N, CA and C atoms as an extended XYZ file, in Angstrom:
348
Properties=species:S:1:pos:R:3:atomname:S:1:resname:S:1:resid:I:1 pbc="F F F"
N        35.251       32.515       78.125 N   UNK     1
C        34.988       32.981       79.470 CA  UNK     1
C        34.805       34.488       79.489 C   UNK     1
N        33.843       34.943       80.252 N   UNK     2
C        33.602       36.370       80.418 CA  UNK     2
C        34.410       36.884       81.605 C   UNK     2
N        34.936       38.136       81.479 N   UNK     3
C        35.645       38.707       82.624 CA  UNK     3
C        34.655       38.966       83.763 C   UNK     3
N        35.141       39.005       84.994 N   UNK     4
C        34.238       39.250       86.116 CA  UNK     4
C        33.593       40.629       86.018 C   UNK     4
N        32.357       40.727       86.446 N   UNK     5
C        31.650       41.995       86.454 CA  UNK     5
C        32.169       42.855       87.595 C   UNK     5
N        32.501       44.100       87.280 N   UNK     6
C        32.962       45.030       88.305 CA  UNK     6
C        31.767       45.865       88.742 C   UNK     6
N        31.639       46.068       90.018 N   UNK     7
C        30.559       46.909       90.520 CA  UNK     7
C        31.053       47.685       91.726 C   UNK     7
N        30.266       48.658       92.125 N   UNK     8
C        30.596       49.503       93.257 CA  UNK     8
C        29.327       49.724       94.057 C   UNK     8
N        29.426       49.598       95.377 N   UNK     9
C        28.295       49.866       96.266 CA  UNK     9
C        28.754       50.847       97.322 C   UNK     9
N        28.012       51.952       97.474 N   UNK    10
C        28.295       52.925       98.529 CA  UNK    10
C        27.004       53.279       99.233 C   UNK    10
N        27.101       53.454      100.531 N   UNK    11
C        25.975       53.895      101.354 CA  UNK    11
C        26.183       55.376      101.654 C   UNK    11
N        25.153       56.188      101.438 N   UNK    12
C        25.263       57.627      101.667 CA  UNK    12
C        25.740       57.933      103.089 C   UNK    12
N        25.387       57.100      104.041 N   UNK    13
C        25.798       57.315      105.433 CA  UNK    13
C        27.296       57.134      105.627 C   UNK    13
N        27.967       56.464      104.704 N   UNK    14
C        29.401       56.219      104.813 CA  UNK    14
C        30.262       57.265      104.098 C   UNK    14
N        29.623       58.205      103.410 N   UNK    15
C        30.361       59.207      102.643 CA  UNK    15
C        30.294       60.545      103.372 C   UNK    15
N        31.442       61.074      103.745 N   UNK    16
C        31.503       62.349      104.471 CA  UNK    16
C        31.188       63.502      103.513 C   UNK    16
N        30.230       64.356      103.871 N   UNK    17
C        29.893       65.485      102.992 CA  UNK    17
C        30.902       66.618      103.107 C   UNK    17
N        30.936       67.444      102.080 N   UNK    18
C        31.739       68.652      102.099 CA  UNK    18
C        30.991       69.722      101.304 C   UNK    18
N        31.301       70.982      101.586 N   UNK    19
C        30.593       72.094      100.948 CA  UNK    19
C        31.175       72.369       99.564 C   UNK    19
N        30.278       72.612       98.612 N   UNK    20
C        30.669       73.022       97.275 CA  UNK    20
C        29.587       73.936       96.704 C   UNK    20
N        29.657       74.280       95.445 N   UNK    21
C        28.794       75.277       94.802 CA  UNK    21
C        27.309       75.075       95.079 C   UNK    21
N        26.850       73.848       95.074 N   UNK    22
C        25.414       73.578       95.236 CA  UNK    22
C        25.001       73.342       96.685 C   UNK    22
N        25.926       73.082       97.567 N   UNK    23
C        25.579       72.804       98.954 CA  UNK    23
C        26.467       71.709       99.514 C   UNK    23
N        25.896       70.875      100.373 N   UNK    24
C        26.636       69.755      100.954 CA  UNK    24
C        26.587       68.576       99.977 C   UNK    24
N        27.746       68.153       99.522 N   UNK    25
C        27.836       67.103       98.514 CA  UNK    25
C        28.421       65.832       99.120 C   UNK    25
N        27.857       64.712       98.711 N   UNK    26
C        28.419       63.394       99.014 CA  UNK    26
C        28.596       62.688       97.672 C   UNK    26
N        29.818       62.589       97.173 N   UNK    27
C        30.034       61.893       95.901 CA  UNK    27
C        29.811       60.384       96.079 C   UNK    27
N        28.780       59.880       95.452 N   UNK    28
C        28.446       58.457       95.559 CA  UNK    28
C        29.170       57.636       94.492 C   UNK    28
N        29.309       58.213       93.307 N   UNK    29
C        30.090       57.618       92.226 CA  UNK    29
C        30.946       58.755       91.689 C   UNK    29
N        32.254       58.640       91.888 N   UNK    30
C        33.169       59.733       91.580 CA  UNK    30
C        33.893       59.514       90.257 C   UNK    30
N        34.505       60.586       89.769 N   UNK    31
C        35.284       60.504       88.533 CA  UNK    31
C        36.326       59.395       88.617 C   UNK    31
N        37.007       59.302       89.756 N   UNK    32
C        38.081       58.314       89.897 CA  UNK    32
C        37.572       56.870       89.875 C   UNK    32
N        36.260       56.684       90.044 N   UNK    33
C        35.696       55.328       90.002 CA  UNK    33
C        35.632       54.776       88.574 C   UNK    33
N        35.768       55.652       87.581 N   UNK    34
C        35.879       55.196       86.204 CA  UNK    34
C        34.570       54.879       85.503 C   UNK    34
N        33.440       55.229       86.079 N   UNK    35
C        32.162       54.993       85.419 CA  UNK    35
C        31.915       56.001       84.309 C   UNK    35
N        30.832       55.807       83.577 N   UNK    36
C        30.478       56.717       82.486 CA  UNK    36
C        29.928       58.037       83.009 C   UNK    36
N        29.489       58.048       84.272 N   UNK    37
C        28.872       59.232       84.871 CA  UNK    37
C        29.326       59.351       86.320 C   UNK    37
N        28.985       60.484       86.916 N   UNK    38
C        29.149       60.664       88.359 CA  UNK    38
C        27.756       60.756       88.961 C   UNK    38
N        27.631       60.339       90.220 N   UNK    39
C        26.374       60.450       90.946 CA  UNK    39
C        26.686       61.091       92.294 C   UNK    39
N        25.979       62.189       92.583 N   UNK    40
C        26.203       62.927       93.823 CA  UNK    40
C        24.908       63.052       94.603 C   UNK    40
N        24.994       62.885       95.902 N   UNK    41
C        23.885       63.162       96.816 CA  UNK    41
C        24.126       64.568       97.335 C   UNK    41
N        23.152       65.467       97.147 N   UNK    42
C        23.318       66.866       97.547 CA  UNK    42
C        22.223       67.300       98.500 C   UNK    42
N        22.603       68.095       99.487 N   UNK    43
C        21.650       68.792      100.334 CA  UNK    43
C        21.785       70.262       99.972 C   UNK    43
N        20.725       70.818       99.391 N   UNK    44
C        20.763       72.173       98.850 CA  UNK    44
C        19.860       73.090       99.674 C   UNK    44
N        20.425       74.228      100.085 N   UNK    45
C        19.609       75.281      100.692 CA  UNK    45
C        19.692       76.553       99.851 C   UNK    45
N        20.884       76.888       99.353 N   UNK    46
C        21.056       78.098       98.551 CA  UNK    46
C        22.302       77.950       97.680 C   UNK    46
N        22.150       77.305       96.536 N   UNK    47
C        23.277       77.090       95.628 CA  UNK    47
C        23.688       78.396       94.955 C   UNK    47
N        24.914       78.439       94.483 N   UNK    48
C        25.404       79.585       93.715 CA  UNK    48
C        25.057       79.370       92.241 C   UNK    48
N        24.752       80.471       91.556 N   UNK    49
C        24.491       80.400       90.124 CA  UNK    49
C        25.775       79.945       89.416 C   UNK    49
N        25.638       78.936       88.543 N   UNK    50
C        26.797       78.392       87.849 CA  UNK    50
C        26.344       77.682       86.572 C   UNK    50
N        27.323       77.234       85.800 N   UNK    51
C        27.043       76.431       84.606 CA  UNK    51
C        28.208       75.468       84.394 C   UNK    51
N        28.003       74.538       83.465 N   UNK    52
C        29.035       73.564       83.103 CA  UNK    52
C        29.226       73.624       81.591 C   UNK    52
N        30.476       73.608       81.147 N   UNK    53
C        30.757       73.667       79.705 CA  UNK    53
C        30.554       72.323       79.017 C   UNK    53
N        30.885       71.224       79.698 N   UNK    54
C        30.838       69.914       79.030 CA  UNK    54
C        29.945       68.893       79.738 C   UNK    54
N        29.383       69.258       80.867 N   UNK    55
C        28.622       68.297       81.668 CA  UNK    55
C        27.133       68.573       81.623 C   UNK    55
N        26.345       67.543       81.338 N   UNK    56
C        24.892       67.580       81.494 CA  UNK    56
C        24.577       67.019       82.875 C   UNK    56
N        23.505       67.532       83.497 N   UNK    57
C        23.119       67.049       84.820 CA  UNK    57
C        21.646       66.655       84.827 C   UNK    57
N        21.361       65.618       85.592 N   UNK    58
C        19.985       65.183       85.817 CA  UNK    58
C        19.765       65.205       87.317 C   UNK    58
N        18.856       66.049       87.765 N   UNK    59
C        18.512       66.178       89.187 CA  UNK    59
C        17.267       65.355       89.471 C   UNK    59
N        17.315       64.528       90.501 N   UNK    60
C        16.138       63.820       90.996 CA  UNK    60
C        15.940       64.238       92.452 C   UNK    60
N        14.800       64.857       92.751 N   UNK    61
C        14.543       65.332       94.104 CA  UNK    61
C        14.092       64.158       94.971 C   UNK    61
N        14.922       63.817       95.944 N   UNK    62
C        14.627       62.725       96.867 CA  UNK    62
C        13.650       63.158       97.957 C   UNK    62
N        13.809       64.422       98.404 N   UNK    63
C        12.975       64.911       99.499 CA  UNK    63
C        13.054       66.431       99.535 C   UNK    63
N        12.028       67.042      100.107 N   UNK    64
C        12.010       68.474      100.315 CA  UNK    64
C        11.320       69.224       99.201 C   UNK    64
N        11.448       70.541       99.291 N   UNK    65
C        10.883       71.389       98.258 CA  UNK    65
C        11.713       72.648       98.124 C   UNK    65
N        11.609       73.268       96.972 N   UNK    66
C        12.360       74.481       96.701 CA  UNK    66
C        12.090       74.953       95.292 C   UNK    66
N        13.036       75.719       94.778 N   UNK    67
C        12.903       76.280       93.441 CA  UNK    67
C        14.247       76.165       92.729 C   UNK    67
N        14.197       76.273       91.406 N   UNK    68
C        15.409       76.223       90.603 CA  UNK    68
C        15.321       77.256       89.497 C   UNK    68
N        16.416       77.977       89.323 N   UNK    69
C        16.541       78.906       88.193 CA  UNK    69
C        17.320       78.199       87.100 C   UNK    69
N        16.795       78.268       85.887 N   UNK    70
C        17.441       77.698       84.708 CA  UNK    70
C        17.477       78.800       83.654 C   UNK    70
N        18.647       79.392       83.427 N   UNK    71
C        18.782       80.606       82.622 CA  UNK    71
C        17.813       81.649       83.169 C   UNK    71
N        16.802       82.052       82.418 N   UNK    72
C        15.882       83.098       82.873 CA  UNK    72
C        14.568       82.542       83.422 C   UNK    72
N        14.407       81.224       83.455 N   UNK    73
C        13.170       80.625       83.965 CA  UNK    73
C        13.349       80.135       85.390 C   UNK    73
N        12.238       80.058       86.121 N   UNK    74
C        12.245       79.556       87.481 CA  UNK    74
C        11.172       78.474       87.595 C   UNK    74
N        11.536       77.344       88.206 N   UNK    75
C        10.593       76.239       88.345 CA  UNK    75
C        10.514       75.785       89.797 C   UNK    75
N         9.427       75.105       90.118 N   UNK    76
C         9.222       74.555       91.451 CA  UNK    76
C         9.833       73.164       91.521 C   UNK    76
N        10.410       72.839       92.669 N   UNK    77
C        10.960       71.513       92.916 CA  UNK    77
C        10.284       70.903       94.136 C   UNK    77
N         9.995       69.629       94.062 N   UNK    78
C         9.477       68.875       95.209 CA  UNK    78
C         9.802       67.411       94.995 C   UNK    78
N         9.538       66.607       95.986 N   UNK    79
C         9.870       65.187       95.948 CA  UNK    79
C         9.380       64.546       94.648 C   UNK    79
N        10.244       63.714       94.078 N   UNK    80
C         9.990       62.920       92.876 CA  UNK    80
C         9.987       63.707       91.566 C   UNK    80
N        10.449       64.954       91.583 N   UNK    81
C        10.601       65.725       90.348 CA  UNK    81
C        11.987       65.450       89.763 C   UNK    81
N        12.057       65.331       88.453 N   UNK    82
C        13.318       65.175       87.726 CA  UNK    82
C        13.511       66.406       86.845 C   UNK    82
N        14.734       66.941       86.830 N   UNK    83
C        15.065       68.087       85.987 CA  UNK    83
C        16.337       67.757       85.213 C   UNK    83
N        16.278       67.914       83.900 N   UNK    84
C        17.453       67.749       83.045 CA  UNK    84
C        18.042       69.134       82.782 C   UNK    84
N        19.331       69.308       83.098 N   UNK    85
C        20.027       70.582       82.902 CA  UNK    85
C        21.150       70.354       81.885 C   UNK    85
N        20.933       70.763       80.629 N   UNK    86
C        21.985       70.580       79.627 CA  UNK    86
C        23.191       71.476       79.893 C   UNK    86
N        24.334       71.059       79.400 N   UNK    87
C        25.551       71.879       79.515 CA  UNK    87
C        25.273       73.283       78.976 C   UNK    87
N        25.879       74.267       79.632 N   UNK    88
C        25.731       75.648       79.196 CA  UNK    88
C        24.583       76.405       79.852 C   UNK    88
N        23.635       75.709       80.459 N   UNK    89
C        22.497       76.375       81.099 CA  UNK    89
C        22.918       76.873       82.483 C   UNK    89
N        22.740       78.169       82.722 N   UNK    90
C        23.030       78.743       84.032 CA  UNK    90
C        21.942       78.281       84.993 C   UNK    90
N        22.355       77.771       86.158 N   UNK    91
C        21.352       77.220       87.068 CA  UNK    91
C        21.771       77.338       88.528 C   UNK    91
N        20.771       77.297       89.385 N   UNK    92
C        20.951       77.259       90.833 CA  UNK    92
C        19.633       76.802       91.435 C   UNK    92
N        19.709       76.207       92.610 N   UNK    93
C        18.506       75.775       93.328 CA  UNK    93
C        18.574       76.303       94.749 C   UNK    93
N        17.400       76.445       95.365 N   UNK    94
C        17.340       76.882       96.752 CA  UNK    94
C        16.085       76.315       97.394 C   UNK    94
N        16.095       76.263       98.694 N   UNK    95
C        14.989       75.709       99.466 CA  UNK    95
C        15.542       74.765      100.517 C   UNK    95
N        14.842       73.683      100.712 N   UNK    96
C        15.264       72.619      101.628 CA  UNK    96
C        15.175       71.328      100.836 C   UNK    96
N        16.252       70.976      100.146 N   UNK    97
C        16.221       69.905       99.154 CA  UNK    97
C        17.296       68.848       99.405 C   UNK    97
N        16.916       67.605       99.197 N   UNK    98
C        17.869       66.501       99.081 CA  UNK    98
C        17.678       65.961       97.673 C   UNK    98
N        18.758       65.957       96.903 N   UNK    99
C        18.671       65.534       95.508 CA  UNK    99
C        19.785       64.557       95.169 C   UNK    99
N        19.514       63.753       94.175 N   UNK   100
C        20.513       62.893       93.568 CA  UNK   100
C        20.798       63.504       92.202 C   UNK   100
N        22.064       63.777       91.914 N   UNK   101
C        22.434       64.393       90.644 CA  UNK   101
C        23.323       63.432       89.871 C   UNK   101
N        22.898       63.120       88.651 N   UNK   102
C        23.687       62.298       87.737 CA  UNK   102
C        24.374       63.258       86.772 C   UNK   102
N        25.686       63.167       86.663 N   UNK   103
C        26.495       64.071       85.847 CA  UNK   103
C        27.149       63.285       84.724 C   UNK   103
N        26.889       63.714       83.477 N   UNK   104
C        27.409       63.013       82.306 CA  UNK   104
C        28.086       64.024       81.389 C   UNK   104
N        29.330       63.807       80.983 N   UNK   105
C        30.231       62.741       81.392 CA  UNK   105
C        30.815       63.028       82.779 C   UNK   105
N        31.582       62.087       83.290 N   UNK   106
C        32.212       62.301       84.596 CA  UNK   106
C        33.207       63.457       84.492 C   UNK   106
N        33.552       64.025       85.652 N   UNK   107
C        34.491       65.136       85.688 CA  UNK   107
C        33.842       66.474       86.009 C   UNK   107
N        32.610       66.436       86.500 N   UNK   108
C        31.859       67.672       86.737 CA  UNK   108
C        32.541       68.612       87.732 C   UNK   108
N        33.234       68.092       88.715 N   UNK   109
C        33.839       68.969       89.726 CA  UNK   109
C        34.966       69.825       89.151 C   UNK   109
N        35.453       69.460       87.969 N   UNK   110
C        36.437       70.284       87.257 CA  UNK   110
C        35.772       71.127       86.180 C   UNK   110
N        34.435       71.136       86.156 N   UNK   111
C        33.678       71.831       85.113 CA  UNK   111
C        32.609       72.729       85.739 C   UNK   111
N        32.899       73.308       86.894 N   UNK   112
C        31.976       74.201       87.564 CA  UNK   112
C        32.436       75.636       87.333 C   UNK   112
N        31.575       76.450       86.748 N   UNK   113
C        31.898       77.847       86.446 CA  UNK   113
C        30.907       78.728       87.191 C   UNK   113
N        31.341       79.237       88.362 N   UNK   114
C        30.464       80.039       89.217 CA  UNK   114
C        30.281       81.436       88.627 C   UNK   114
N        29.042       81.940       88.755 N   UNK   115
C        28.697       83.263       88.249 CA  UNK   115
C        28.341       84.239       89.365 C   UNK   115
N        28.297       83.745       90.603 N   UNK   116
C        28.040       84.626       91.753 CA  UNK   116
C        28.794       84.128       92.959 C   UNK   116
């Protein structure tokens, strides 16, 4: 017999946002949920420059447009763009953006190192 499959379903409308380094965050899959990664819904207007020592991030732009600084480079962001940000890369985004961020491994909220 196989053990029952465990799953989690959350609706973004049911998660209360709060302000953090990147903007308004809604943790959709949190560290305490025990998954291999975290998934956050973010509304970004002007994030602070920061980096992560152990966490890689994958940004998927759900809506809006803006820009992102990655170390010394600057790129354009718009709907349906994906950006991979490896650990150690200094980054920030600004504009009018709704993004889904996948953080691997989990624990990113304890791995934020602000530079401004």
